[in-house]
C-alpha positions in Angstrom: 206.5 89.9 79.4 202.8 90.8 79.0 200.1 88.7 80.5 197.5 88.1 77.8 195.0 86.0 79.7 194.3 84.4 83.1 191.8 81.7 84.0 191.5 78.9 86.6 194.8 79.9 88.2 196.6 79.7 84.8 198.6 82.7 83.7 199.3 83.1 80.0 202.1 85.3 78.8 203.9 86.2 75.6 207.5 87.6 75.4 208.4 90.4 73.0 210.9 89.5 70.2 211.0 85.8 71.3 212.1 83.9 68.2 215.5 82.8 69.3 215.0 79.9 71.7 211.7 78.5 70.4 211.3 79.4 66.7 207.7 78.3 66.7 204.8 80.6 67.7 204.2 79.8 71.4 203.0 81.1 74.8 204.5 80.9 78.3 202.2 79.4 80.9 202.4 79.4 84.7 200.2 77.5 87.1 201.3 77.4 90.7 204.9 76.2 90.7 204.7 74.8 87.2 205.9 76.6 84.1 205.6 75.5 80.5 206.1 76.8 76.9 203.2 75.7 74.6 203.3 75.6 70.8 200.4 77.5 69.4 200.1 75.3 66.3 199.5 72.0 68.0 199.3 72.8 71.7 202.3 70.6 72.5 204.6 71.4 75.4 207.9 72.6 74.1 209.5 73.0 77.5 208.6 72.6 81.1 205.5 70.9 82.5 201.9 71.7 83.4 199.3 69.4 85.2 197.3 67.4 82.6 194.0 68.8 83.7 195.3 72.3 83.2 196.8 71.3 79.9 193.4 70.2 78.7 192.0 73.6 79.6 194.8 75.3 77.7 194.2 73.1 74.6 190.6 74.1 74.6 191.4 77.8 75.0 194.1 77.7 72.3 191.7 76.1 69.9 189.1 78.8 70.6 191.6 81.7 70.3 194.2 80.4 67.8 193.7 83.3 65.3 194.0 85.9 68.1 197.1 84.2 69.5 198.8 84.0 66.2 198.0 87.7 65.6 199.5 88.5 69.0 202.5 86.4 68.2 203.2 88.6 65.1 202.8 91.7 67.2 205.1 90.4 70.0 208.0 89.3 67.7 207.9 92.7 66.1 208.1 94.4 69.5 204.6 95.8 69.3 202.0 95.8 72.1 199.9 92.6 72.3 196.2 92.6 73.3 194.3 90.8 76.0 192.4 87.6 75.0 189.2 86.5 76.7 189.7 83.8 79.4 188.2 80.4 79.2 184.8 80.4 80.9 
């Protein structure tokens, strides 16, 4: 599972060919011992948990990079290489 970005201790990943369990475009997020799956359309948690302060950072990052994330999603579900996305600064 490729890491597409990292910032403030948050690691953001996208699985290849990942349409079975969560049919919506999404990312996998790790922060310390927390893991979550986040919907790219509305930034809602589909599974798992993430601290609320880190969730707010993720929401801002997703809003800034939604088009790039959705482009990466299309690449990933088709088994193609995804690209890195700038971290939140």
